DSSP file (Angstrom, degrees, kcal/mol; ACC not computed):
  #  RESIDUE AA STRUCTURE BP1 BP2  ACC     N-H-->O    O-->H-N    N-H-->O    O-->H-N    TCO  KAPPA ALPHA  PHI   PSI    X-CA   Y-CA   Z-CA
    1    1 A M              0   0    0      0, 0.0     2,-0.2     0, 0.0     5,-0.0   0.000 360.0 360.0 360.0 136.6  -47.6  -15.0   88.9
    2    2 A T    >>  -     0   0    0      1,-0.1     3,-1.3     0, 0.0     4,-0.6  -0.502 360.0-113.9 -89.2 160.6  -51.1  -14.0   88.2
    3    3 A N  G >4 S+     0   0    0      1,-0.3     3,-0.8     2,-0.2    -1,-0.1   0.799 112.7  64.0 -62.8 -30.1  -52.5  -13.5   84.7
    4    4 A D  G 34 S+     0   0    0      1,-0.2    -1,-0.3     3,-0.0     0, 0.0   0.700 100.7  53.2 -71.6 -14.8  -53.0   -9.8   85.2
    5    5 A R  G <4 S+     0   0    0     -3,-1.3     2,-0.3     2,-0.1    -1,-0.2   0.639  87.3  97.3 -90.2 -15.7  -49.3   -9.4   85.5
    6    6 A L    <<  -     0   0    0     -3,-0.8     2,-0.5    -4,-0.6    -3,-0.0  -0.561  66.5-146.5 -75.0 133.1  -48.5  -11.1   82.3
    7    7 A R        -     0   0    0     -2,-0.3     2,-0.5     0, 0.0    -2,-0.1  -0.841   9.3-132.0-100.2 136.3  -48.0   -8.8   79.4
    8    8 A R        -     0   0    0     -2,-0.5     3,-0.0     3,-0.0    -2,-0.0  -0.741  18.1-137.1 -86.0 129.1  -49.1   -9.7   76.0
    9    9 A L        -     0   0    0     -2,-0.5     2,-0.1     1,-0.1    -1,-0.0  -0.598  31.9 -99.0 -79.6 146.2  -46.5   -9.1   73.3
   10   10 A P        -     0   0    0      0, 0.0    -1,-0.1     0, 0.0     0, 0.0  -0.392  42.1-108.5 -64.7 142.5  -47.8   -7.6   70.1
   11   11 A A        -     0   0    0      1,-0.1     3,-0.1    -2,-0.1    -3,-0.0  -0.457  35.6-109.6 -69.4 140.8  -48.4  -10.2   67.4
   12   12 A P        -     0   0    0      0, 0.0    -1,-0.1     0, 0.0     3,-0.1  -0.361  44.4 -90.9 -66.3 153.3  -45.9  -10.0   64.5
   13   13 A P        -     0   0    0      0, 0.0    23,-0.1     0, 0.0     3,-0.1  -0.313  53.6 -91.2 -63.0 150.7  -47.3   -8.7   61.3
   14   14 A L        -     0   0    0      1,-0.1     2,-0.5    -3,-0.1    22,-0.0  -0.315  40.3-109.0 -63.0 142.8  -48.6  -11.4   59.0
   15   15 A L        -     0   0    0     -3,-0.1     2,-1.0    31,-0.1    -1,-0.1  -0.621  26.1-153.2 -72.4 121.9  -46.2  -12.9   56.4
   16   16 A R        +     0   0    0     -2,-0.5    18,-2.7    18,-0.3     2,-0.4  -0.776  34.6 151.9-102.0  90.6  -47.2  -11.6   53.0
   17   17 A L  E     -A   33   0A   0     -2,-1.0   116,-3.8   116,-0.3     2,-0.5  -0.980  24.5-170.8-125.9 129.5  -46.0  -14.4   50.8
   18   18 A Y  E     -A   32   0A   0     14,-3.0    14,-3.2    -2,-0.4     2,-0.4  -0.980  11.5-160.2-124.8 117.4  -47.5  -15.4   47.5
   19   19 A L  E     -A   31   0A   0     -2,-0.5   110,-0.3    12,-0.3    12,-0.3  -0.784  16.5-125.4-106.2 141.9  -46.2  -18.6   45.8
   20   20 A A        -     0   0    0     10,-2.3     3,-0.1    -2,-0.4   108,-0.1  -0.513  45.1 -93.3 -72.6 148.6  -46.5  -19.6   42.2
   21   21 A P        -     0   0    0      0, 0.0    -1,-0.1     0, 0.0    10,-0.0  -0.320  50.8 -91.7 -61.9 147.7  -48.1  -23.0   41.7
   22   22 A E        +     0   0    0     -3,-0.1     2,-0.3     2,-0.0     3,-0.0  -0.332  56.9 169.4 -60.3 141.3  -45.7  -25.9   41.5
   23   23 A S        -     0   0    0      2,-0.1     4,-0.1    -3,-0.1    -3,-0.0  -0.991  44.5-135.9-154.5 148.6  -44.6  -26.7   38.0
   24   24 A A  S    S+     0   0    0     -2,-0.3    -1,-0.1     2,-0.1    -2,-0.0   0.655  86.1  88.3 -78.4 -16.1  -42.1  -28.9   36.2
   25   25 A L  S    S-     0   0    0      1,-0.1    -2,-0.1    -3,-0.0     2,-0.1  -0.621  85.5-114.6 -84.8 140.0  -41.3  -25.9   33.9
   26   26 A P        -     0   0    0      0, 0.0     2,-0.3     0, 0.0    -1,-0.1  -0.379  36.3-175.3 -69.8 152.7  -38.7  -23.4   34.9
   27   27 A R        -     0   0    0      1,-0.1     3,-0.1    -4,-0.1    -4,-0.0  -0.968  33.9-125.9-145.0 160.1  -39.8  -19.8   35.6
   28   28 A R  S    S+     0   0    0     -2,-0.3     2,-0.5     1,-0.2    -1,-0.1   0.874  97.7  38.7 -75.1 -37.5  -38.2  -16.5   36.4
   29   29 A I        -     0   0    0     97,-0.1    78,-0.2     1,-0.1    -1,-0.2  -0.958  54.7-173.9-121.5 129.7  -40.3  -15.9   39.6
   30   30 A D  S    S-     0   0    0     76,-3.3   -10,-2.3    -2,-0.5     2,-0.3   0.503  70.2 -45.8 -96.2  -6.7  -41.3  -18.5   42.1
   31   31 A G  E     -Ab  19 107A   0     75,-0.7    77,-2.8   -12,-0.3     2,-0.4  -0.975  60.1 -93.8 165.6-170.9  -43.4  -16.2   44.2
   32   32 A A  E     -Ab  18 108A   0    -14,-3.2   -14,-3.0    -2,-0.3     2,-0.4  -0.987  17.1-157.1-138.7 147.7  -43.6  -12.8   45.8
   33   33 A W  E     -Ab  17 109A   0     75,-3.2    77,-2.6    -2,-0.4   -16,-0.2  -0.992   1.9-166.0-124.8 130.4  -42.8  -11.4   49.2
   34   34 A W        -     0   0    0    -18,-2.7   -18,-0.3    -2,-0.4    75,-0.1  -0.806  16.4-162.4-118.2  86.8  -44.4   -8.1   50.4
   35   35 A P        -     0   0    0      0, 0.0   -20,-0.0     0, 0.0    -2,-0.0  -0.238  20.9-136.1 -67.9 159.3  -42.4   -7.0   53.5
   36   36 A H  S    S+     0   0    0      3,-0.1     2,-0.3   -23,-0.1   -21,-0.0   0.666  87.1  35.1 -86.9 -19.0  -43.9   -4.5   55.9
   37   37 A T  S    S-     0   0    0      2,-0.2     6,-0.1     3,-0.0    76,-0.0  -0.821  77.4-122.7-130.8 168.3  -40.6   -2.5   56.2
   38   38 A S  S    S+     0   0    0     -2,-0.3     3,-0.1    73,-0.1    -1,-0.0   0.500  82.2  98.4 -93.2  -3.8  -37.7   -1.7   53.8
   39   39 A G    >>  -     0   0    0      1,-0.1     4,-0.7    29,-0.0     3,-0.6  -0.744  66.5-148.0 -84.0 124.0  -35.0   -3.2   56.0
   40   40 A P  H 3> S+     0   0    0      0, 0.0     4,-0.6     0, 0.0     3,-0.4   0.851  93.8  45.3 -64.0 -35.3  -34.2   -6.7   54.6
   41   41 A T  H 3> S+     0   0    0      1,-0.2     4,-0.6     2,-0.2    -2,-0.0   0.696  94.2  78.2 -83.5 -16.7  -33.3   -8.3   57.9
   42   42 A A  H <4 S+     0   0    0     -3,-0.6    -1,-0.2     1,-0.2     4,-0.2   0.881 116.5  13.1 -59.1 -38.5  -36.2   -6.9   59.8
   43   43 A E  H  X S+     0   0    0     -4,-0.7     4,-2.2    -3,-0.4    -1,-0.2   0.372  99.4  98.8-119.1   1.8  -38.6   -9.5   58.3
   44   44 A L  H  X S+     0   0    0     -4,-0.6     4,-3.0     1,-0.2     5,-0.3   0.872  81.8  55.4 -61.2 -37.5  -36.2  -12.0   56.8
   45   45 A T  H  X S+     0   0    0     -4,-0.6     4,-2.5     1,-0.2    -1,-0.2   0.946 109.3  46.5 -60.1 -47.7  -36.5  -14.4   59.7
   46   46 A Q  H  > S+     0   0    0      2,-0.2     4,-1.3     1,-0.2    -1,-0.2   0.900 113.3  50.2 -62.0 -40.7  -40.3  -14.5   59.4
   47   47 A L  H >< S+     0   0    0     -4,-2.2     3,-0.5     2,-0.2     4,-0.5   0.964 113.0  44.4 -60.6 -53.3  -40.0  -15.1   55.6
   48   48 A L  H >< S+     0   0    0     -4,-3.0     3,-0.7     1,-0.3    -2,-0.2   0.859 114.3  49.0 -65.3 -35.8  -37.4  -17.9   55.9
   49   49 A C  H 3< S+     0   0    0     -4,-2.5    -1,-0.3    -5,-0.3    -2,-0.2   0.744 110.9  52.8 -72.7 -21.8  -39.3  -19.6   58.7
   50   50 A G  T << S+     0   0    0     -4,-1.3    -1,-0.2    -3,-0.5    -2,-0.2   0.415  83.2 112.1 -95.5   1.8  -42.6  -19.3   56.7
   51   51 A L  S <  S-     0   0    0     -3,-0.7    85,-0.1    -4,-0.5     5,-0.0  -0.364  80.7 -90.8 -72.8 154.5  -41.3  -20.9   53.5
   52   52 A P    >   -     0   0    0      0, 0.0     3,-1.8     0, 0.0    85,-0.2  -0.367  30.0-127.0 -61.5 142.4  -42.7  -24.3   52.4
   53   53 A R  G >  S+     0   0    0     83,-0.9     3,-2.1     1,-0.3    84,-0.1   0.828 106.4  69.7 -59.5 -32.0  -40.6  -27.2   53.7
   54   54 A G  G 3  S+     0   0    0      1,-0.3    -1,-0.3     2,-0.0     3,-0.1   0.638  84.5  70.1 -63.5 -14.2  -40.3  -28.5   50.2
   55   55 A W  G <  S-     0   0    0     -3,-1.8    -1,-0.3     1,-0.2    -2,-0.2   0.570 102.4-135.5 -79.7  -7.8  -38.1  -25.6   49.3
   56   56 A G    <   -     0   0    0     -3,-2.1     2,-0.9    -4,-0.2    -1,-0.2  -0.241  40.9 -36.0  85.0-175.5  -35.4  -27.1   51.5
   57   57 A R        -     0   0    0     43,-0.3     2,-0.3    -3,-0.1    45,-0.1  -0.768  61.3-139.2 -88.5 107.5  -33.1  -25.5   54.1
   58   58 A I        +     0   0    0     -2,-0.9    41,-0.3    41,-0.2     3,-0.1  -0.520  31.9 165.5 -69.6 125.3  -32.2  -22.1   52.9
   59   59 A V        +     0   0    0     39,-2.7    24,-2.7    -2,-0.3     2,-0.4   0.544  61.3  38.1-116.3 -14.9  -28.5  -21.4   53.6
   60   60 A R  E     -dC  83  98A   0     38,-1.4    38,-2.7    22,-0.2     2,-0.4  -1.000  56.5-169.1-143.7 139.1  -27.9  -18.3   51.4
   61   61 A V  E     -dC  84  97A   0     22,-2.9    24,-2.7    -2,-0.4     2,-0.5  -0.996   7.6-163.1-128.1 130.0  -29.9  -15.2   50.6
   62   62 A L  E     +dC  85  96A   0     34,-2.5    34,-2.7    -2,-0.4     2,-0.3  -0.960  15.0 168.3-117.6 127.1  -28.9  -12.8   47.8
   63   63 A V  E     -d   86   0A   0     22,-2.6    24,-2.5    -2,-0.5     2,-0.6  -0.845  46.8 -85.5-128.2 166.4  -30.4   -9.3   47.6
   64   64 A N  E  >  -d   87   0A   0     30,-0.5     4,-2.6    27,-0.3    24,-0.2  -0.652  34.2-154.0 -74.6 119.3  -29.5   -6.1   45.7
   65   65 A G  T  4 S+     0   0    0     22,-0.9     6,-0.2    -2,-0.6    23,-0.2   0.740  91.3  54.5 -69.0 -24.4  -26.9   -4.3   47.7
   66   66 A T  T  4 S+     0   0    0     21,-0.3    -1,-0.2     1,-0.1    22,-0.1   0.901 114.1  39.4 -75.1 -41.3  -27.8   -0.9   46.3
   67   67 A V  T  4 S+     0   0    0      1,-0.3    -2,-0.2    21,-0.0    -1,-0.1   0.882 129.8  31.6 -73.8 -39.2  -31.4   -1.2   47.2
   68   68 A W  S >< S-     0   0    0     -4,-2.6     3,-1.2     3,-0.1    -1,-0.3  -0.688  84.6-166.9-119.9  75.6  -30.6   -2.9   50.6
   69   69 A P  T 3  S+     0   0    0      0, 0.0    -3,-0.1     0, 0.0     3,-0.1  -0.283  71.9  26.4 -63.7 148.0  -27.3   -1.5   51.7
   70   70 A G  T 3  S+     0   0    0      1,-0.2     2,-1.7    -5,-0.1    -5,-0.1   0.573  78.6 138.4  78.2   8.9  -25.6   -3.2   54.6
   71   71 A A    <   +     0   0    0     -3,-1.2     2,-0.3    -6,-0.2    -8,-0.3  -0.516  37.2 105.7 -87.8  71.6  -27.3   -6.5   53.7
   72   72 A S        +     0   0    0     -2,-1.7     2,-0.3    13,-0.2    13,-0.2  -0.990  45.3  50.9-145.6 152.2  -24.3   -8.8   54.3
   73   73 A G  E    S-E   84   0A   0     11,-1.9    11,-3.6    -2,-0.3     2,-0.3  -0.820  79.8 -57.5 123.4-162.4  -23.2  -11.2   56.9
   74   74 A S  E     -E   83   0A   0     -2,-0.3     2,-0.3     9,-0.2     9,-0.2  -0.903  41.2-174.5-121.9 150.0  -24.7  -14.2   58.7
   75   75 A M  E     -E   82   0A   0      7,-2.4     7,-2.9    -2,-0.3     2,-0.6  -0.986  27.6-118.0-141.7 153.3  -27.8  -14.5   60.8
   76   76 A L  E     +E   81   0A   0     -2,-0.3     2,-0.4     5,-0.2     5,-0.2  -0.822  36.0 175.0 -93.3 120.7  -29.4  -17.2   62.8
   77   77 A V  E >   -E   80   0A   0      3,-3.3     3,-0.9    -2,-0.6    -2,-0.0  -0.984  67.7 -17.5-131.7 120.3  -32.9  -18.2   61.5
   78   78 A C  T 3  S-     0   0    0     -2,-0.4    -1,-0.1     1,-0.3     3,-0.1   0.906 129.0 -51.1  51.8  46.7  -34.9  -21.0   62.9
   79   79 A D  T 3  S+     0   0    0      1,-0.2     2,-0.3    -3,-0.0    -1,-0.3   0.758 121.4  97.5  63.6  28.7  -31.8  -22.5   64.6
   80   80 A R  E <  S- E   0  77A   0     -3,-0.9    -3,-3.3    -5,-0.0     2,-0.4  -0.996  75.5-111.7-143.5 151.6  -29.7  -22.4   61.5
   81   81 A V  E     - E   0  76A   0     -2,-0.3     2,-0.4    -5,-0.2    -5,-0.2  -0.668  30.8-171.5 -84.2 131.1  -27.1  -20.0   60.0
   82   82 A V  E     - E   0  75A   0     -7,-2.9    -7,-2.4    -2,-0.4     2,-0.5  -0.988  16.2-138.6-122.8 129.9  -28.1  -18.2   56.9
   83   83 A R  E     -dE  60  74A   0    -24,-2.7   -22,-2.9    -2,-0.4     2,-0.5  -0.764  15.3-159.8 -90.3 130.4  -25.6  -16.1   54.9
   84   84 A L  E     -dE  61  73A   0    -11,-3.6   -11,-1.9    -2,-0.5     2,-0.4  -0.941  11.7-178.0-111.9 128.7  -27.0  -12.8   53.6
   85   85 A R  E     -d   62   0A   0    -24,-2.7   -22,-2.6    -2,-0.5     2,-0.5  -0.991  16.8-153.9-133.3 132.0  -25.2  -11.2   50.7
   86   86 A G  E     +d   63   0A   0     -2,-0.4     2,-0.4   -24,-0.2   -22,-0.2  -0.892  21.1 176.1-100.5 131.7  -25.8   -7.9   48.9
   87   87 A A  E >   -d   64   0A   0    -24,-2.5     3,-1.1    -2,-0.5   -22,-0.9  -0.999  35.8-139.3-138.7 139.1  -24.7   -7.7   45.3
   88   88 A A  T 3  S+     0   0    0     -2,-0.4    -1,-0.1     1,-0.2   -24,-0.1   0.739 103.6  62.0 -67.0 -21.3  -25.0   -4.9   42.8
   89   89 A T  T 3  S+     0   0    0    -26,-0.1    -1,-0.2     2,-0.1   -25,-0.1   0.687  81.0  99.0 -80.1 -17.4  -25.7   -7.6   40.1
   90   90 A A  S <  S-     0   0    0     -3,-1.1   -27,-0.1   -27,-0.3   -25,-0.0  -0.426  89.4-100.0 -69.6 143.6  -28.9   -8.9   41.8
   91   91 A L    >   -     0   0    0      1,-0.1     3,-1.5    -2,-0.1   -27,-0.3  -0.388  29.0-128.6 -62.6 139.6  -32.1   -7.5   40.4
   92   92 A P  T 3  S+     0   0    0      0, 0.0   -28,-0.2     0, 0.0    -1,-0.1   0.776 103.7  45.7 -65.2 -26.2  -33.4   -4.7   42.6
   93   93 A D  T 3  S+     0   0    0    -30,-0.1    16,-3.5    15,-0.0     2,-0.3   0.143 104.5  72.4-106.5  21.8  -36.9   -6.1   43.0
   94   94 A T  E <   - F   0 108A   0     -3,-1.5   -30,-0.5    14,-0.3     2,-0.4  -0.926  56.3-154.0-132.6 160.0  -36.0   -9.7   43.8
   95   95 A I  E     - F   0 107A   0     12,-2.2    12,-2.8    -2,-0.3     2,-0.5  -0.998  17.7-146.3-128.2 135.0  -34.6  -11.8   46.6
   96   96 A V  E     -CF  62 106A   0    -34,-2.7   -34,-2.5    -2,-0.4     2,-0.5  -0.894  10.1-165.2-107.6 127.5  -32.8  -15.1   45.8
   97   97 A L  E     -CF  61 105A   0      8,-3.1     8,-2.6    -2,-0.5     2,-0.4  -0.948   5.7-163.7-114.4 128.7  -33.0  -18.0   48.2
   98   98 A M  E     +CF  60 104A   0    -38,-2.7   -39,-2.7    -2,-0.5   -38,-1.4  -0.947  10.6 176.9-121.2 132.4  -30.6  -20.9   47.8
   99   99 A A  E >>  - F   0 103A   0      4,-2.6     3,-2.1    -2,-0.4     4,-1.1  -0.995  35.7-112.3-132.6 126.2  -30.9  -24.4   49.4
  100  100 A P  T 34 S+     0   0    0      0, 0.0   -43,-0.3     0, 0.0    -2,-0.0  -0.316 103.7   9.9 -57.2 132.8  -28.5  -27.2   48.8
  101  101 A G  T 34 S+     0   0    0      1,-0.1   -45,-0.1   -45,-0.1     0, 0.0   0.350 125.6  65.3  79.9  -7.8  -30.1  -30.0   46.8
  102  102 A H  T <4 S-     0   0    0     -3,-2.1     2,-0.1     1,-0.3    -1,-0.1   0.399  91.4-143.3-123.7  -3.4  -33.1  -27.8   46.1
  103  103 A G  E  <  - F   0  99A   0     -4,-1.1    -4,-2.6     2,-0.0     2,-0.3  -0.383  39.0 -39.7  77.7-152.8  -31.6  -25.1   43.9
  104  104 A R  E     - F   0  98A   0     -6,-0.2     2,-0.4    -2,-0.1    -6,-0.2  -0.835  41.3-158.3-116.9 153.2  -32.6  -21.5   44.0
  105  105 A R  E     - F   0  97A   0     -8,-2.6    -8,-3.1    -2,-0.3     2,-0.5  -0.998   9.7-152.1-128.8 133.0  -35.9  -19.7   44.3
  106  106 A D  E     - F   0  96A   0     -2,-0.4   -76,-3.3   -10,-0.2   -75,-0.7  -0.919  10.3-166.7-108.9 127.3  -36.4  -16.2   43.2
  107  107 A L  E     -bF  31  95A   0    -12,-2.8   -12,-2.2    -2,-0.5     2,-0.3  -0.942  20.6-128.9-113.6 133.7  -39.1  -14.1   44.9
  108  108 A L  E     -bF  32  94A   0    -77,-2.8   -75,-3.2    -2,-0.5     2,-0.7  -0.617  24.6-141.6 -69.9 133.8  -40.4  -10.8   43.6
  109  109 A V  E     -b   33   0A   0    -16,-3.5   -75,-0.2    -2,-0.3   -77,-0.0  -0.906  10.7-150.6-105.0 115.9  -40.2   -8.2   46.4
  110  110 A L        -     0   0    0    -77,-2.6     9,-0.1    -2,-0.7   -16,-0.0  -0.591  32.2 -96.5 -80.5 144.5  -43.1   -5.8   46.5
  111  111 A P    >   -     0   0    0      0, 0.0     3,-2.0     0, 0.0    -1,-0.1  -0.392  27.6-132.8 -61.5 133.6  -42.4   -2.3   47.8
  112  112 A P  T 3  S+     0   0    0      0, 0.0   -74,-0.1     0, 0.0    -2,-0.0   0.840 106.0  52.9 -56.4 -34.3  -43.4   -2.2   51.5
  113  113 A Q  T 3  S+     0   0    0      2,-0.0   -77,-0.1   -76,-0.0   -75,-0.0   0.438  82.4 123.9 -84.3   1.9  -45.3    1.1   50.9
  114  114 A A    <   -     0   0    0     -3,-2.0     2,-0.1     1,-0.1    -4,-0.0  -0.317  60.7-125.7 -63.6 142.3  -47.4   -0.4   48.1
  115  115 A T     >  -     0   0    0      1,-0.1     4,-2.8     4,-0.0     5,-0.2  -0.354  28.5-102.6 -78.0 168.0  -51.1   -0.1   48.4
  116  116 A E  H  > S+     0   0    0      1,-0.2     4,-2.6     2,-0.2     5,-0.2   0.904 124.0  51.8 -57.3 -41.3  -53.3   -3.3   48.1
  117  117 A R  H  > S+     0   0    0      2,-0.2     4,-1.9     1,-0.2    -1,-0.2   0.919 111.3  44.7 -65.0 -44.5  -54.2   -2.2   44.6
  118  118 A V  H  > S+     0   0    0      2,-0.2     4,-2.5     1,-0.2    -2,-0.2   0.912 113.4  51.4 -65.2 -42.6  -50.6   -1.7   43.5
  119  119 A A  H  X S+     0   0    0     -4,-2.8     4,-2.7     1,-0.2     5,-0.2   0.920 109.2  50.1 -61.0 -44.5  -49.6   -5.0   45.1
  120  120 A A  H  X S+     0   0    0     -4,-2.6     4,-2.4    -5,-0.2    -1,-0.2   0.888 110.9  50.1 -61.8 -38.7  -52.4   -6.8   43.3
  121  121 A S  H  X S+     0   0    0     -4,-1.9     4,-2.3     2,-0.2    -2,-0.2   0.911 111.8  47.2 -65.5 -43.3  -51.3   -5.3   40.0
  122  122 A L  H  X S+     0   0    0     -4,-2.5     4,-1.4     2,-0.2    -2,-0.2   0.901 112.9  49.3 -65.2 -41.1  -47.7   -6.3   40.5
  123  123 A L  H  <>S+     0   0    0     -4,-2.7     5,-3.1     1,-0.2     4,-0.3   0.925 111.5  48.9 -62.9 -44.8  -48.7   -9.8   41.5
  124  124 A S  H ><5S+     0   0    0     -4,-2.4     3,-1.5     1,-0.2    -2,-0.2   0.902 108.3  53.4 -62.5 -42.0  -50.9  -10.1   38.4
  125  125 A A  H 3<5S+     0   0    0     -4,-2.3    -1,-0.2     1,-0.3    -2,-0.2   0.804 108.8  50.3 -63.4 -28.4  -48.1   -8.8   36.2
  126  126 A A  T 3<5S-     0   0    0     -4,-1.4    -1,-0.3    -3,-0.2    -2,-0.2   0.430 121.4-109.4 -88.2   0.4  -45.9  -11.5   37.6
  127  127 A G  T < 5S+     0   0    0     -3,-1.5     2,-0.3     1,-0.3    -3,-0.2   0.752  76.6 130.6  79.2  24.4  -48.5  -14.2   36.9
  128  128 A L      < -     0   0    0     -5,-3.1    -1,-0.3    -6,-0.2    -2,-0.1  -0.811  58.9-119.1-111.6 151.7  -49.3  -14.7   40.6
  129  129 A T        -     0   0    0     -2,-0.3  -110,-0.0  -110,-0.3    -5,-0.0  -0.670  21.1-127.0 -85.2 142.6  -52.6  -14.7   42.4
  130  130 A P  S    S+     0   0    0      0, 0.0    -1,-0.1     0, 0.0   -10,-0.1   0.247  79.0 108.7 -76.0  17.7  -53.2  -12.0   45.1
  131  131 A E  S    S-     0   0    0   -112,-0.1  -112,-0.3     1,-0.0    -2,-0.2  -0.848  72.2-125.8 -92.1 122.5  -54.1  -14.7   47.6
  132  132 A P        -     0   0    0      0, 0.0  -114,-0.2     0, 0.0     2,-0.2  -0.262  28.1 -95.9 -67.5 155.1  -51.4  -15.2   50.2
  133  133 A C        -     0   0    0   -116,-3.8  -116,-0.3     1,-0.2  -118,-0.1  -0.503  38.7-179.4 -66.1 131.4  -49.8  -18.5   50.9
  134  134 A R        +     0   0    0     -2,-0.2     2,-0.4    -3,-0.1    -1,-0.2   0.662  59.8  65.3-106.5 -23.4  -51.5  -20.2   53.9
  135  135 A S        -     0   0    0      1,-0.1    -1,-0.1     2,-0.0   -85,-0.0  -0.835  47.6-177.5-107.4 139.1  -49.6  -23.4   54.2
  136  136 A T              0   0    0     -2,-0.4   -83,-0.9     1,-0.1    -1,-0.1   0.154 360.0 360.0-115.2  17.0  -45.9  -23.7   55.0
  137  137 A S              0   0    0    -85,-0.2    -1,-0.1   -84,-0.1   -86,-0.1   0.445 360.0 360.0-101.6 360.0  -45.6  -27.5   54.7
């Protein structure tokens, strides 16, 4: 096959993940995720594959079931099964990631339609820097 017959697939959108600095003190928010779409599973694979290795193997994800209806079941992410659960008790603007032996991590979820200015304001209010995470190790 020649190169002119190969089709280039479009690159996936960049993962917009902002992490709080590591600290021994507990905090309410461990970072922020700014998805490109409003469907939780559309970008969840990219999010989970892009998390720092130190966060452990995420096996369960909890989202607000009212904000993200139909977000229940299991999905295969990076060759592992992850359970996704929607619950009315979960905060509407957060996603909870759970990893055995590593505890839970709570990410603020920025609205997909937010402008750069609004996103920067939300990140600042959460005590996060508007510089995206570049390392996943």
